N, C-alpha and C positions, 0 to 999 in steps of 0.2 A: 396816582396810577393813571398810566397810559399804555395802551394796548392798541395794535394795529390788527387788524384781519379783513380780508377780503376788499380791500382798498378803503376800508372804514376805521377811523379812530374811536376808541372807547376812552372816556376821561370822565372822572368825577366833577358833575357839576360844582358852580362856585358861586357865590352870591350875584356875582357879575351876568350870569349866565340866567338869572331867574325870569326876567321880562321874556327873553327869547323861548325858554321853556314853557311859560303860561302861553306864548301864542302858538306854538309848536301844539301844546295837546290841545287846545281848543280849536285848532283849525282841523285835527282829525277826528272830532267827536259833535261840535256843535256848529248850526248853522249852516249855510249854502256850502261854504267851502269845503265841509267835511265830506258833501256829497259826491266830491272828487274821487273820493276812497270809498272801502268798502267797510270802513270801523265806524260808520256814522251812527249817533245816536240820536240824530235830529228829529227823527219820528217818534220819539218815546221821552224825550227830554228837551227843555230849553233852558236858558239862562247860561251858567257858567258851569265848567267839568270842572275847574280849579282857580286858583286865584293867588298872587303873589306871596302870600301869607304862609298857604300851604304848599306851595313848590318851596318856599325858603325854610320850613320848618322840615321838610325831609331832606333837603341839602345840608341842614344844621345837626340832625338828629345823630347821635354817637354811634348806635348800631345799625345806620343806613346809609346806603349809597345812592343818589341818583345819576345813573350812568347817562351822560351826554355821547351822543353818536354823531360824528361829524363825517363828510367828505369834502375835501378840499377846504378846510375850515370853517363852513357852514353846518350849525346843527340840522339835522334830518331826522333825528329820532332819539327818544328817552326813555328810560325804564327804572323804577325803583326797585332796589333790592334791599331787603331787611333783614337782618337777623334776629330771631325770636325763640330763642333756646333751641331746640332740637330740629327746625326746622327753619327756612328762610321763606320770606313773602316776597311775591312779585307782584308788582303794580306800577300805574301811573306810565302804562306804555302806549307810547305813541310813534307813529309812523308819519310824515309829512303824506298830506292825502294823494300827493302827483307822483308819489313814489310807492305807493301801496301796490300789493298784487305782484312786485318782481323780485319775490323770496328776501327781501331784508330783514323782515319780521323773523323767519327761522333763524338766520345768524345772528340777529340781536338775543333771542332768548336765549340759543345754546350759550351764548357767552356769560348772559347772566346766570345761566345753570351752573356752569364753569366756576364763574367767579364765587358764587354761593357755596358750592361744594369743597373749593381750594382754598378759601379765605377762610370760611367758619366749619367747614367739616361736617355740615348738615347732609341728612340723608333723604331730605324731602323738600320741596317747594311747594308753597301753597298760593293760591289765589283766590278772589273773588269776582265772579262775571255777573252783570244783570243776568236772571233766568231766562228772560225772554228773548236773548241775544244767541238764539240758535245757531246760526252762521258761526258767529265768533268761539261758542263753545265746542263747535264741531272741528273748527281749526285747532284749539289748543287740544283736542282728543287726538288728532292727528300727529300731535308733538308729543304724545303720550301721558297727558293730564287726563285723570279720571274724576266723573262727578261723583260727588259723595252723596248727594240725598240732603246734606247741610246747608240750611239755608239762614240768611238773618235779614230782617227785615231793610227796606228801603228808607232812608232819614227822609221821610215825607214831612215837608214844613221847613227844613234847613235847606236855604238855597242856594248856600255854598255848594251843595251837590248837584244843583239844578233845579228845574221846576217841570214834576212829571207830567206827561199828556195821557198818563195811561194810571189806572187804579192798582194793576197787579205785580209791580216790581219788587222784586226783592235780589238780594245776591246770593248766589251760590256756589260753594265751596268747591275747588277743582284742586287735586292734587298731583303730583308727579312723585315718585321716587327717583333720587339722584344716584344713580351707581358709579 
């Protein structure tokens, strides 16, 4: 699958993309490089956000797609879209920190929603966001997502998801109807 929109190319990730996508996700969320953008989690989590095994698992999963977003052949963003019965799950969303705040996120999430609706015929998109990320949740609310109040615990002690710097982390479910 390859589509072009707004000067961007969207395509399904392949094994050869794994290292570049791990680096992209890490740059958007962890460490000093993430502070160039507004999606940083550096103040609430240290350690990794993902790893090659995690990214490869998304690439290989039968009902999942890891969209790679390129500009002039360079990966600048990615997102996971996974079919889960009556809804799709949106995750692993990362935009290069230097390009954040320029409207790319809106274009990418709209493409992911279109893809989920047209490919699987789902009527909702679900995602989970760390509940203390109020600015990020507000951004998703402006895109039509609503807070459900449903939360799941953060996997404290599993360093594959990072090393928490706070004790109040949990994931909150956000849902958007796809008309």
